[in-house]
C-alpha atoms as an extended CHARMM CRD file, in Angstrom:
* protein
*
        86  EXT
         1         1  MET       CA            135.7030000000       72.5530000000      101.2220000000  PROA      1               0.0000000000
         2         2  GLU       CA            132.3450000000       73.8790000000      100.1510000000  PROA      2               0.0000000000
         3         3  TYR       CA            132.5210000000       76.7910000000       97.7300000000  PROA      3               0.0000000000
         4         4  ASN       CA            129.5490000000       79.0670000000       98.3040000000  PROA      4               0.0000000000
         5         5  ASP       CA            127.6500000000       81.0620000000       95.6830000000  PROA      5               0.0000000000
         6         6  GLN       CA            129.5460000000       84.2490000000       96.5720000000  PROA      6               0.0000000000
         7         7  MET       CA            132.8670000000       82.5980000000       95.7290000000  PROA      7               0.0000000000
         8         8  LYS       CA            131.5230000000       81.1190000000       92.5090000000  PROA      8               0.0000000000
         9         9  ASN       CA            130.0260000000       84.4620000000       91.4720000000  PROA      9               0.0000000000
        10        10  ARG       CA            133.3930000000       86.1430000000       92.0120000000  PROA      10              0.0000000000
        11        11  VAL       CA            135.0020000000       83.6700000000       89.6190000000  PROA      11              0.0000000000
        12        12  LYS       CA            132.2130000000       84.1570000000       87.0790000000  PROA      12              0.0000000000
        13        13  ARG       CA            132.7770000000       87.9350000000       87.1810000000  PROA      13              0.0000000000
        14        14  ILE       CA            136.5020000000       87.3690000000       86.6680000000  PROA      14              0.0000000000
        15        15  GLU       CA            135.7120000000       85.1110000000       83.7290000000  PROA      15              0.0000000000
        16        16  GLY       CA            133.6100000000       87.9180000000       82.2350000000  PROA      16              0.0000000000
        17        17  GLN       CA            136.4200000000       90.4020000000       82.7710000000  PROA      17              0.0000000000
        18        18  LEU       CA            138.8660000000       88.1120000000       80.9760000000  PROA      18              0.0000000000
        19        19  ARG       CA            136.5060000000       87.6730000000       78.0370000000  PROA      19              0.0000000000
        20        20  GLY       CA            136.1770000000       91.4390000000       77.8720000000  PROA      20              0.0000000000
        21        21  ILE       CA            139.9450000000       91.8360000000       77.8620000000  PROA      21              0.0000000000
        22        22  LEU       CA            140.3070000000       89.3170000000       75.0550000000  PROA      22              0.0000000000
        23        23  LYS       CA            137.6940000000       91.2010000000       73.0490000000  PROA      23              0.0000000000
        24        24  MET       CA            139.5700000000       94.4610000000       73.6600000000  PROA      24              0.0000000000
        25        25  MET       CA            142.7540000000       92.8300000000       72.3770000000  PROA      25              0.0000000000
        26        26  GLU       CA            141.0080000000       91.4410000000       69.3100000000  PROA      26              0.0000000000
        27        27  GLU       CA            139.6560000000       94.9280000000       68.6090000000  PROA      27              0.0000000000
        28        28  GLU       CA            143.1840000000       96.3030000000       69.0850000000  PROA      28              0.0000000000
        29        29  LYS       CA            142.1490000000       98.7080000000       71.8340000000  PROA      29              0.0000000000
        30        30  ASP       CA            144.7100000000      100.9780000000       73.4840000000  PROA      30              0.0000000000
        31        31  CYS       CA            147.2130000000       99.0550000000       75.5930000000  PROA      31              0.0000000000
        32        32  LYS       CA            146.6290000000      101.3310000000       78.5990000000  PROA      32              0.0000000000
        33        33  ASN       CA            143.0030000000      100.2380000000       78.7230000000  PROA      33              0.0000000000
        34        34  VAL       CA            143.9370000000       96.5800000000       78.3620000000  PROA      34              0.0000000000
        35        35  ILE       CA            146.5270000000       96.8380000000       81.1440000000  PROA      35              0.0000000000
        36        36  THR       CA            144.0230000000       98.6290000000       83.3750000000  PROA      36              0.0000000000
        37        37  GLN       CA            141.5400000000       95.8050000000       82.9120000000  PROA      37              0.0000000000
        38        38  LEU       CA            144.2130000000       93.1410000000       83.4340000000  PROA      38              0.0000000000
        39        39  SER       CA            145.2270000000       94.8450000000       86.6630000000  PROA      39              0.0000000000
        40        40  ALA       CA            141.6210000000       94.9610000000       87.8430000000  PROA      40              0.0000000000
        41        41  THR       CA            141.2540000000       91.2660000000       87.0600000000  PROA      41              0.0000000000
        42        42  ARG       CA            144.4220000000       90.4200000000       88.9570000000  PROA      42              0.0000000000
        43        43  SER       CA            143.1010000000       92.3400000000       91.9670000000  PROA      43              0.0000000000
        44        44  ALA       CA            139.8020000000       90.4660000000       91.7540000000  PROA      44              0.0000000000
        45        45  ILE       CA            141.6630000000       87.1560000000       91.6530000000  PROA      45              0.0000000000
        46        46  ASP       CA            143.7740000000       88.1570000000       94.6640000000  PROA      46              0.0000000000
        47        47  ARG       CA            140.6440000000       89.0850000000       96.6290000000  PROA      47              0.0000000000
        48        48  THR       CA            138.9950000000       85.7970000000       95.6700000000  PROA      48              0.0000000000
        49        49  ILE       CA            142.0330000000       83.8570000000       96.8410000000  PROA      49              0.0000000000
        50        50  GLY       CA            141.8440000000       85.7070000000      100.1560000000  PROA      50              0.0000000000
        51        51  VAL       CA            138.1540000000       84.9010000000      100.5690000000  PROA      51              0.0000000000
        52        52  ILE       CA            138.6810000000       81.2180000000       99.8320000000  PROA      52              0.0000000000
        53        53  VAL       CA            141.7410000000       80.8440000000      102.0670000000  PROA      53              0.0000000000
        54        54  SER       CA            140.1450000000       82.6990000000      104.9700000000  PROA      54              0.0000000000
        55        55  SER       CA            136.9030000000       80.7490000000      104.7080000000  PROA      55              0.0000000000
        56        56  ASN       CA            138.7920000000       77.4680000000      104.5940000000  PROA      56              0.0000000000
        57        57  LEU       CA            140.9570000000       78.5360000000      107.5330000000  PROA      57              0.0000000000
        58        58  VAL       CA            137.9180000000       79.3410000000      109.6590000000  PROA      58              0.0000000000
        59        59  ASP       CA            136.4120000000       75.9350000000      108.8820000000  PROA      59              0.0000000000
        60        60  CYS       CA            139.6710000000       74.0980000000      109.5840000000  PROA      60              0.0000000000
        61        61  VAL       CA            140.3570000000       75.9400000000      112.8430000000  PROA      61              0.0000000000
        62        62  ARG       CA            136.8130000000       75.3350000000      114.0530000000  PROA      62              0.0000000000
        63        63  SER       CA            137.1120000000       71.6370000000      113.2620000000  PROA      63              0.0000000000
        64        64  ALA       CA            140.5530000000       71.3710000000      114.8970000000  PROA      64              0.0000000000
        65        65  ASN       CA            139.2970000000       73.1130000000      118.0410000000  PROA      65              0.0000000000
        66        66  GLU       CA            136.3660000000       70.7180000000      118.2680000000  PROA      66              0.0000000000
        67        67  GLN       CA            138.8200000000       67.8080000000      118.0820000000  PROA      67              0.0000000000
        68        68  GLY       CA            141.2250000000       69.3750000000      120.5900000000  PROA      68              0.0000000000
        69        69  GLN       CA            143.9950000000       69.7950000000      118.0140000000  PROA      69              0.0000000000
        70        70  GLU       CA            146.5060000000       72.6120000000      117.6830000000  PROA      70              0.0000000000
        71        71  THR       CA            145.8050000000       75.1970000000      114.9920000000  PROA      71              0.0000000000
        72        72  ASP       CA            149.2500000000       76.7690000000      114.5450000000  PROA      72              0.0000000000
        73        73  GLU       CA            150.1060000000       74.6180000000      111.5230000000  PROA      73              0.0000000000
        74        74  LEU       CA            146.7670000000       75.4140000000      109.8850000000  PROA      74              0.0000000000
        75        75  VAL       CA            147.4270000000       79.1340000000      110.1900000000  PROA      75              0.0000000000
        76        76  LYS       CA            150.9640000000       78.7420000000      108.8330000000  PROA      76              0.0000000000
        77        77  GLU       CA            149.6480000000       76.7550000000      105.8720000000  PROA      77              0.0000000000
        78        78  ALA       CA            147.0340000000       79.4230000000      105.1280000000  PROA      78              0.0000000000
        79        79  VAL       CA            149.6620000000       82.1740000000      105.2520000000  PROA      79              0.0000000000
        80        80  ASN       CA            151.8960000000       80.1470000000      102.9230000000  PROA      80              0.0000000000
        81        81  LEU       CA            149.0420000000       79.7750000000      100.4470000000  PROA      81              0.0000000000
        82        82  LEU       CA            148.5250000000       83.5250000000      100.4360000000  PROA      82              0.0000000000
        83        83  VAL       CA            152.2520000000       84.1870000000      100.0080000000  PROA      83              0.0000000000
        84        84  LYS       CA            152.5020000000       81.7040000000       97.1270000000  PROA      84              0.0000000000
        85        85  SER       CA            149.5790000000       83.3390000000       95.3770000000  PROA      85              0.0000000000
        86        86  ARG       CA            151.5110000000       86.6120000000       95.0880000000  PROA      86              0.0000000000
């Protein structure tokens, strides 16, 4: 799979969020603020997983259709990846 710049930029933003959270912890910031940032990071990770799985699914289905193959298993696998990520 080819990971485009949008996907990579999402991960870089998440990396920045995590560094910010670590800094907040080192500075002993209020736990509510830390939890809020952790929650935002988790949401960003979940969205990134969705983008990657859906992009990969589109590519795989397109390729399978071109080769005359069934796509049901590909869809099931993609759904399983999303379920496992939660």
